[in-house]
C-alpha positions in Angstrom: 0.0 0.1 -0.1 1.1 3.6 -0.7 -0.1 7.0 0.3 -1.6 8.4 -3.0 -2.8 11.9 -2.2 -3.4 14.5 0.5 -6.8 16.2 0.3 -7.7 19.5 1.8 -11.1 21.2 1.9 -11.4 24.6 0.2 -14.3 27.0 -0.1 -13.3 28.2 -3.8 -11.5 25.6 -5.7 -10.5 28.1 -8.5 -9.1 30.7 -6.1 -7.2 27.8 -4.2 -6.0 26.5 -7.5 -4.5 29.8 -8.3 -3.1 30.2 -4.8 -1.2 26.9 -4.8 -0.1 27.6 -8.6 1.2 31.1 -7.8 3.2 30.1 -4.7 4.1 26.7 -5.3 3.9 26.0 -9.0 1.5 23.3 -8.6 -0.7 22.6 -11.9 -3.8 20.8 -12.5 -3.7 17.2 -13.3 -7.4 16.4 -13.2 -10.5 18.2 -12.1 -14.0 16.9 -11.9 -17.3 17.3 -9.8 -15.9 19.7 -7.1 -12.5 17.8 -6.8 -9.2 19.0 -8.4 -5.9 17.0 -8.2 -2.7 19.0 -8.4 0.7 18.0 -9.2 2.7 16.6 -6.2 -0.6 14.8 -5.1 -2.5 17.8 -3.5 -6.0 17.2 -3.9 -8.7 20.2 -3.5 -12.2 19.3 -2.6 -15.2 21.6 -2.5 -16.2 22.3 1.2 -19.8 21.4 0.3 -18.9 18.0 -1.1 -16.9 17.2 2.0 -19.7 18.3 4.4 -22.2 16.2 2.4 -20.1 13.1 2.8 -19.1 13.6 6.5 -22.2 15.3 7.6 -20.1 17.7 9.6 -18.4 21.0 8.8 -15.0 21.9 8.7 -12.9 23.9 11.3 -10.5 26.3 9.5 -7.4 27.1 11.5 -7.7 24.0 13.6 -3.8 23.4 13.6 -4.2 19.6 13.6 -2.0 19.3 10.4 0.0 21.2 7.9 1.3 21.1 4.3 5.2 21.3 4.4 7.1 22.5 1.6 10.9 23.1 1.1 12.4 26.1 -0.7 16.1 26.9 -0.8 15.7 30.6 -1.5 13.1 31.1 1.3 13.6 35.1 1.1 12.6 35.2 -2.4 9.5 33.0 -1.4 8.4 35.4 1.3 8.7 38.4 -0.9 6.5 36.7 -3.5 4.0 35.7 -0.8 3.9 39.2 0.5 3.5 40.7 -3.0 0.9 38.2 -4.2 -1.0 37.7 -1.0 -0.4 40.7 1.3 -3.3 39.9 3.6 -2.2 36.5 4.4 -2.6 35.4 8.0 0.8 34.2 9.5 1.4 31.8 12.2 5.0 33.0 12.3 6.9 35.0 9.8 10.3 34.0 8.7 12.2 32.6 11.5 15.4 30.7 12.0 15.3 27.5 14.4 18.2 26.6 16.6 19.4 23.9 14.3 19.7 26.6 11.4 16.6 25.9 9.4 14.6 28.9 8.2 10.9 28.6 8.3 7.6 30.5 7.9 4.2 29.3 8.7 0.8 30.8 7.5 -2.7 29.7 6.6 -3.8 29.3 3.1 -7.2 31.0 1.8 -9.3 28.5 3.9 -7.3 28.1 7.0 -5.3 25.2 6.1 -1.7 25.5 7.8 1.3 25.6 5.6 5.1 25.6 6.5 7.8 26.5 4.1 11.3 25.7 5.3 14.8 25.6 3.9 15.9 22.1 3.0 17.7 20.2 5.8 
């Protein structure tokens, strides 16, 4: 068995698709019926479909998981983030851990937690 995809729930698939393309270069592999598979295995699913299947609502900014990306030129990434999405909500701005890794954490447009760090 292997892990195939990671699915996150979003309010507006088109806005989220643009967000993940703008910041991380992810492109659409397949899209249908409120679901969109992006490169790297990220799946976006319409919040209403998720709610219909689970019969429960989602909780944005629940901090129970995060998407983790690595970027060697993290300063350039931060500049791009601030330029394209100036109202993004940060958990922590660019910082350096005691072991030397630089990281930034923020929420996507739907409150899904994202961390971007330099490679270790």
